[in-house]
N, C-alpha and C positions, 0 to 999 in steps of 0.2 A: 406515684400515675402519671404527673406532668413530665417525668424525667423521659418516664417510657414513651408518652407520646410526641416527646420532643424527638429522641431516637430513632425513631418509628421514622420521622419525617423526612429528618436528616438523612437518614439509606434512602429512603423513596426518592427524592432530588438527586443523590449521588448516583444511583441508577438510574433514574433517567439521563441526569446528564450525559454519564459515561453511553448509553444506550443510542443516544440523539448522536453522540459525539462521533460513533464508529458505524451509524447509520449512513453515510453517504461514502464507506470506506469500501471499494474495491477487492484489495490486494496489497500485501505484502509480504518483500522479497528481500531476504538479506544477504550478503555476501559478506563470509568470513573465511579470513586465510584465501581468497581468491574463489572460494566455493558458494555457490550461486544458490539459495536454498529457499524453496517457498514456505514461507509461512505462516498467512491468514488468508482467507478471502477464498476468491473463484479464481482463475486464470487459463487461458486457453495454452496450449502446449507450445504451439508457433510464439506465441509473445515471448513465453519464458524463454525458451530458445533463444529466441532474438535479443532480450536481454542478456542471454549470458554468451554469447558471443560477443556482444559490444565492450562489455565489464573483462572479459579475457583478453580483447585484444588492448584493452585499455592499459590492462595489467590494474586492473582497479582490488586492492586487497581486503578493504573492509568499508561498506558502507551499508543505508537502509533504504530501498523504495519503495513508498507507500502510494498505491493509486488509489484517487479518490475519485468522486463524482462532485464536478463544479460547472454550474448554468447546464448540465444536463449531458456535459462534454468528460471524456476521462481526462485525469491531471494528473501529475507526479508531484513529489514530495519528496526531497533529497535530506540525508543526514550523513554525515561522513566523510571521507576522502573522496571528490570524484570533480573533475575538471569541468567546467562550465561546458566542453567542448562534449564532452562522453553525455552530459546532465541532457545537453541541443538533441542529440543523435539518440537518446532512449525518448524523449518527448517526439519526435521524426517518428520511433518505430510506434507505440504508442498510440500514435495521431492516427495512423491507418485502422485501427480499429473503433469500431463501436463502444458503447456503454453496453448494449445488450449483447454484442459480442462476448466481452470482457466477462458478464454478470453469467454467460450460460458455458462459461471454462470450466476447467476440473476444479471438484472443490477439494481444499485442504482437510 
């Protein structure tokens, strides 16, 4: 009985932590073999098109871009092969959108 309660408590904590971690996430965009794919969350079509243009011009072949809320504003987190200059261009584009505008974008 104690083992079952302990297991239930651990599962509850894991799901709570996972939900908290994703609560500030706006979107995830993955670039594979140069193709941009909207993976999770919500994103306006214009923003997705701008991201696709920037990564295509830069020749990015593999990366992941996460849009999150930080201090009430949208911010980007990057993984993969992407130069600091491309990252800054993407930050500039995302900076033209408010958190509300991004949350009203199309849903995956």
